N, C-alpha and C positions, 0 to 999 in steps of 0.2 A: 504493500499499500504506499502511495506516495505521501510525502509530508513536506511542509515548508519549513526550512531551517535558515538560520542566519549564515552568512558567508563564513567559511572556515578554511584555514590553511590545511587542515587534516585531510581535505579532499582535493588537494592540488591535482593529483593524477586523474581522478574522475572529472574534474573541472576541464583539464587539458583534453581529455577524450572528447567531451562535449564541444569544446571550442574548436578542436581540429575537425570534427565531423561537419560543423557549420561552416567553418571558414569565417574570416572577419566580415563585418557589415552591420547594417542597422537592425537586422533581426536579433542582435544580441542586446537590444534596448534594456531588457529586464536585468541585465548584469551591470548596466552602467559602465561598459568597457568602451574606453576611448581608443583611438588610433595609436596614441603614444604610450598606452599602458603596457608594461612588461609583465605578463603573466606566464611566460615560459620558464624563467628561472625561479628558484625557490625564493630567493631574497626579494625579487621584483613581485612576485605573487603575494608575498607577505606584506609588502607595502601596499599593494592595490587592495587586498583584503581589509587591511588596517584602515584604509581610506573610506572603504565602505562602512565598516563597523563604527567609525567615529560618528556616524550620523544615527546610530542606534545604541539605545542604553544597553549595558552588558546583560540585563535580565531578559533581552529580547523585545522589550516594549519600546514604542517610538520615543524619541527625545521631543523636546518642545519644538514647534514648527520651525523656529529659527535654525534648527540643526539640519533640516531639510532632506530627511529620507528614512525609508524603512525597506531595506533590500532583503529579499528572501531568495533562496534557492529551491527548486522543485527537485527533490532527491527521492530515489527509490532504491532500496537494496544496495546502497553505497554508490549508485550511479547518479551523476548530475543530469537532469533531464531538461532543465531549463531555468529560467530566473524571472522574477517579477519584482518590480520596485514601485512603491508609493513614494512620490515625492510631494512634499508639502511646503507651503510658504506661510508667511505671516498674514494669512487671511483665512477665509472659509473655503478655499479652493485647493484641490489636490490634482496630481497628474500621475497616471499609472502607465508604465511601460512593461511589456512582458515578451517572452519568446520561448518557444519549446523546440528542442533539437529535432531534426527531421525524423530520425528513427522513433521518436516517442509521440509523434503527432497522431491525430485521429482517435485519441483515447479520452478526449474530454479534459486533459490536464490543464489547459489554458483557462477553460471556463471554470473549473474547480478552483484554481489558484486566484482568478480574478474574483470570484464570489468571496473567497475568504479574505482578500485585501479590502473589499468593499466593506465587509463588516468591521474590520480593523479600523478603516478610514472613519466610520461613523462613530463606533463604540469607544475607541481609544483616543481619537483625535477630534471628534466632534465636528468633522467636516460635513458641509451640507450638500456638496457635489464634487464630482471629480471629472477631469478631462482625460479621454483616452483617444489618442490618435493611432491610425494605422495607415499603411500605404493603401492608396485608392484600389490598387489592383489585388489586394490581399483579402480575397472573399471570405476565407475561413476566419481570419481574425475579425472582419466586420460582423460576421454572424455571431461569433463568440461575444463580441461587445454588445450587440443587439439583444441576445438572449439574456444578458445581464442588466438590461433596462437602458442601453445606450440609445440616445436620441441624437441623430446626425444634425450638427449644427451647420457644417459647411465643408466644402473641399477647397483646400488652399494648395497654391503651388509653392514647392520648396526646392532647394538645391538637389534633392533626392527624388524629385518627381511629386506628382499630386498626393496629398495626404488628406484622408477623411478624418474630420475632428467630431468626436462624439462626447456628449455630456451625459453622465449619469447622476441623477438626483438621488440621494440618499435619505431614507425615510425610516 
């Protein structure tokens, strides 16, 4: 059974397996991985994980909004299957990005993880709504967002192509 966990250096090899299956790109939005992040070396990975955890209380509960984030990895039987991150600001708004590695798709993991993060956004942070974008051509992600209450606001053009912007009102 899958679980959402905090990023950990203990799963470096499992993370690399996921990362290598995927290859670099926007689909790793749930990890908060940037093009200059070194996750290949143990030291670089430790720095990167530390940066992710600085935005989360050691107990796993979100820090105050000014700390900006609640990252989680989707893990099952020691395998990293994907990531999801709730980013929050000093307002009543949040932003969620997620991704599931290709070999673990079509199992409902993204919808499951998104539903859990929506509960956290409301219960732990008191957010009223969250923004969830996805590439306009990513039909599976759009359906996942819509099944979780997402209402399309618009489609905007970005440097990565058209992006669908959904809002989910939390109640």
